[in-house]
N, C-alpha and C positions, 0 to 999 in steps of 0.2 A: 573576596566578596562572597556573599551568601547566595544560595540557590535562587532566592527570590529576586535577586538582581540579575544573576547570570541567565536565568530562564525567563526573564521579563520580555514579553513580546515587543514592546516599544524599543527596548535596548537592542534586541536582536534585529529588529526591522531597520534600525539605524545603521547597521553594518552593510555597506554595499557588497553585492555579490556573495552574500551568505549562502553557503551550501550546507544543508542539513542532511545527514545520512542516518537513516534508521533501519531497523530490521523488523520483521513481522512473523507472527506464527501462521497467519492466514490472510488471504487477500481474495476479495470477490471480483467478479468480472466487470464491475463498475469502477473498481480501484479503491474501494473501502478497505482499510487495513485494520486488522485485529492484532494487537500487540500483547494483550494481557490475559485473554481468555482462551481456553480450549473447551468448546461447547459452552456450558453454563458455569464451568468451574474456573475460578481465578487461578492463573498459572504464574503470573509475575506482576510487577508494578509497571506503570507506564513511564516513570521517570519524567523527563521534560519533553517527551517525544512530540506531543501536540503543540506545546509552546514553540519548539524549534521549527516545526513544520509551518505554523502560522507566521512566525517571524521571518522565515526564509521566503514565504509567499509575499510578504510586504516589503522585503528588502529589494532595493533597486538592483536588478540583475540576479536576484536570488533564485535558488532552485531547491526543491525537496526531492531527495533520492532515497529509494528504499531498496536495500539489497537483501536477498533471501534465497535459500535453497528452494528449488521447485517442488520437492517432495519431503515427506517425513516418514519415520518408522521404516527406514531402509528402502524407500521407494514404494511402500505399500499405500501411501496416502498422498494425494496432491495437496500442496499448500495453496494452490490457486483453485478456487472453488466457484461454482456458479453464483451462489449466494452464501453469505455468512450463516453458519449453523445457528439453530435456535438457541438463544441465550448468549451467544457471542456478541460482543460490543464492538462497534466501529470506533476504534480509538482515534483514528485519523480519517476524517471524511474524504471522499474522493476528490473534492475540489482542491485539496492541499497536496495532492500527489502528482508530481511532475514526471518522474521516471521510476520504473521498477526494473531491477536487474536480477536475473537468475543466472545459473551456469549455462543457460540456453540462449541468452541474449538480453537486449535492452528494449523495454517498452516505453515509448514516449506518449504520455497521456495528456499533457497540457493542451487545453483547447479542443479536445476530441469529444465527439458524441459518444453516447453509451455504446452504440454498435461498434464504433471505431476503437473504443477502449477494450471491448470484449475481444476484438480481432487482435489487437496488439498484445493483450495478456495471454491469449491462447497461443500466440506465436512463441512466447517464452516459457510456456509450461513444459513439463516433461513430455516427450513425444508419446509415451504410453497413455497420456490423459487428454491429448489435444482433440481427438475426435469427439469424445464425451463432452468436453467443454464447448466445442463448436455446436453440437446438437442442443445443449442447454442454452447457449447464447441465442440460437435461432428461436427457441421457444420464448425466451425472455424479451428479446429486443427486436424481433422481426414479426410484423403482424401476420 
């Protein structure tokens, strides 16, 4: 079969308990994923990431999981950021992200408020960046 069929949202959604697993370059505290940009520069293609995320969302019992390292550049940069950088594109909107996994744990985002999402994601960030992320979350999501 060709990719037009394999990555077709209706075909994917028809598969019960579909689990899609993606990776990301960057993730903000709302759960938006950037897969293909570093800042305003294209880094890679998206493949069928969004199609699979949407298909899993509409699959009975389906889940969308994103696995990623919590840092880049040897720990110098957090991949979990308060907001996506200027020019970065949210490849997968927050509504299609059920779980995010890093080497520091699992964040369950499905059905959570923005504040709850920020707390979950801060909890799986690298420990060196958690306080900075907590402070940013308070400015963004607490009046």
